[in-house]
C-alpha positions as CSV (number, residue, x, y, z in Angstrom):
1,M,-96.6,-23.7,-7.5
2,E,-97.3,-20.4,-9.2
3,K,-94.5,-17.9,-9.6
4,Q,-94.8,-14.7,-7.5
5,K,-95.4,-11.5,-9.5
6,N,-93.0,-9.4,-7.4
7,E,-90.0,-11.6,-8.0
8,P,-86.9,-9.6,-9.2
9,Q,-86.3,-9.6,-13.0
10,K,-82.8,-10.1,-14.4
11,G,-81.2,-9.8,-11.0
12,M,-82.7,-6.4,-10.2
13,L,-84.3,-5.8,-6.8
14,T,-86.3,-2.8,-8.0
15,K,-87.6,-1.6,-11.3
16,R,-85.6,1.1,-13.0
17,M,-86.6,4.7,-12.3
18,N,-85.9,7.7,-14.5
19,F,-84.3,10.6,-12.8
20,G,-86.8,13.4,-12.2
21,T,-89.9,11.3,-12.4
22,Q,-92.5,11.4,-9.6
23,G,-91.6,7.8,-8.7
24,F,-87.9,8.7,-8.3
25,D,-88.8,11.8,-6.3
26,E,-91.0,9.7,-3.9
27,F,-88.3,7.1,-3.6
28,Q,-85.7,9.8,-2.8
29,A,-88.0,11.3,-0.2
30,I,-88.4,7.9,1.5
31,L,-84.6,7.5,1.6
32,L,-84.1,11.0,3.0
33,K,-86.7,10.5,5.7
34,K,-85.1,7.2,6.6
35,S,-81.6,8.7,6.8
36,K,-82.8,11.4,9.2
37,T,-83.9,8.8,11.7
38,R,-80.4,7.2,11.9
39,S,-78.4,7.5,15.1
40,D,-75.0,9.1,15.2
41,A,-73.5,5.7,15.6
42,Q,-75.3,4.5,12.5
43,R,-74.1,7.5,10.5
44,R,-70.6,7.0,11.7
45,K,-70.6,3.4,10.7
46,I,-71.9,4.3,7.2
47,N,-69.3,7.0,6.8
48,L,-66.5,4.6,7.8
49,L,-67.9,2.0,5.4
50,T,-67.8,4.6,2.6
51,F,-64.1,5.4,3.4
52,K,-63.3,1.7,3.4
53,Y,-64.8,1.4,-0.1
54,Q,-62.9,4.4,-1.3
55,M,-59.6,2.9,0.0
56,E,-60.4,-0.4,-1.7
57,D,-61.3,1.4,-4.9
58,Y,-58.0,3.3,-4.8
59,I,-56.0,0.1,-4.3
60,N,-57.7,-1.6,-7.2
61,S,-57.6,1.5,-9.5
62,D,-55.2,1.7,-12.4
63,K,-55.2,5.5,-12.3
64,S,-51.9,7.2,-11.9
65,E,-53.2,9.4,-9.1
66,V,-51.3,8.9,-5.9
67,K,-53.0,9.3,-2.6
68,S,-51.2,8.5,0.6
69,A,-52.6,6.5,3.4
70,G,-52.2,9.6,5.5
71,E,-54.6,11.5,3.2
72,F,-57.2,8.8,3.8
73,L,-56.5,9.1,7.6
74,K,-57.0,12.9,7.4
75,I,-60.3,12.6,5.6
76,I,-61.5,10.1,8.2
77,L,-60.5,12.3,11.1
78,N,-62.1,15.3,9.6
79,S,-65.3,13.4,9.0
80,L,-65.4,12.2,12.5
81,Q,-64.5,15.7,13.8
82,I,-61.5,14.4,15.6
83,Q,-58.6,16.9,16.1
84,Q,-55.2,15.6,15.1
85,N,-53.6,16.6,18.4
86,K,-56.2,14.6,20.4
87,F,-55.8,11.7,18.0
88,A,-52.0,11.7,18.4
89,D,-52.4,11.9,22.1
90,Y,-54.9,9.0,22.1
91,L,-52.4,6.9,20.1
92,G,-49.4,7.9,22.2
93,L,-47.7,9.7,19.3
94,K,-46.1,13.1,19.1
95,P,-48.4,15.5,17.1
96,S,-45.4,16.2,14.8
97,N,-45.1,12.4,14.0
98,L,-48.8,12.2,13.2
99,S,-48.6,15.3,11.0
100,K,-45.7,13.7,9.1
101,L,-47.8,10.5,8.7
102,I,-50.7,12.5,7.4
103,S,-48.6,14.5,5.0
104,G,-47.0,11.3,3.6
105,E,-43.5,12.0,5.0
106,R,-43.8,8.9,7.2
107,S,-45.2,5.5,6.6
108,I,-47.9,3.8,8.6
109,N,-46.3,0.8,10.3
110,Y,-47.9,-2.5,11.0
111,E,-48.8,-1.7,14.5
112,L,-50.6,1.5,13.5
113,A,-52.3,-0.4,10.7
114,L,-53.7,-2.8,13.3
115,I,-54.8,0.1,15.5
116,F,-56.5,1.9,12.6
117,G,-58.1,-1.3,11.5
118,R,-59.5,-1.7,15.0
119,L,-60.6,1.9,15.4
120,F,-62.2,2.3,12.0
121,N,-63.4,-1.3,11.5
122,H,-61.3,-1.7,8.4
123,N,-59.0,-4.5,7.4
124,P,-55.5,-3.4,8.6
125,M,-54.1,-4.5,5.2
126,L,-55.9,-1.7,3.5
127,W,-53.4,0.8,5.0
128,I,-50.4,-1.4,4.1
129,E,-51.7,-2.0,0.6
130,I,-52.1,1.7,-0.1
131,Q,-48.5,2.3,0.9
132,A,-47.3,-0.7,-1.1
133,K,-49.2,0.5,-4.2
134,N,-47.7,4.0,-3.9
135,E,-44.2,2.7,-3.4
136,L,-44.4,0.5,-6.4
137,H,-45.8,3.4,-8.4
138,R,-42.9,5.6,-7.3
139,L,-40.3,3.1,-8.1
140,S,-41.7,2.1,-11.5
141,N,-41.9,5.8,-12.5
142,A,-38.6,7.0,-11.0
143,E,-36.4,4.2,-12.2
144,S,-38.3,2.7,-15.1
145,G,-35.1,2.0,-17.2
146,K,-33.5,0.1,-14.3
147,Y,-36.2,-2.6,-14.3
148,S,-36.6,-2.9,-18.0
149,D,-33.3,-4.8,-18.1
150,Y,-34.8,-7.8,-16.4
151,S,-36.3,-10.5,-18.6
152,L,-37.1,-14.1,-17.8
153,N,-36.2,-15.1,-21.4
154,D,-32.8,-13.5,-21.1
155,L,-32.2,-15.3,-17.8
156,I,-33.1,-18.7,-19.3
157,R,-31.0,-18.0,-22.4
158,E,-28.0,-17.1,-20.2
159,E,-28.5,-20.2,-18.1
160,R,-28.6,-22.5,-21.1
161,N,-25.5,-20.8,-22.6
162,A,-23.6,-21.3,-19.4
163,V,-24.2,-25.1,-19.4
């Protein structure tokens, strides 16, 4: 059987295009035209997927930048044009509690993580993992000397000397 000529090369689905070329401009125009035909629900789904990837990138990042789960929530609510007071009411929270959550003064509990996961079609663990990453970062920076005293080699040496 003869190999098809249009088969992807080296794992690429399309040929490379240089920015600013006619081919690139035509491809960009096709994508723009396609994006304009999307429904509001499709746009919302794409936006939520974008935020999910941003949250996952943050969790996996080694950067020292700290971004609270509340900051991600604020970005999502702004993108969806949902007012914080209405969102708090929908969740059965006091607006002041939601405000503290968004500012990072309060943590997102497991129940809220489940609700956010359901609402935004995200894994609820994303919310918990963001908070865990931030708490570990805070502890390791604030009390770094405290944890440097712990060593498995020292523990084993002490155990052997005790016997």
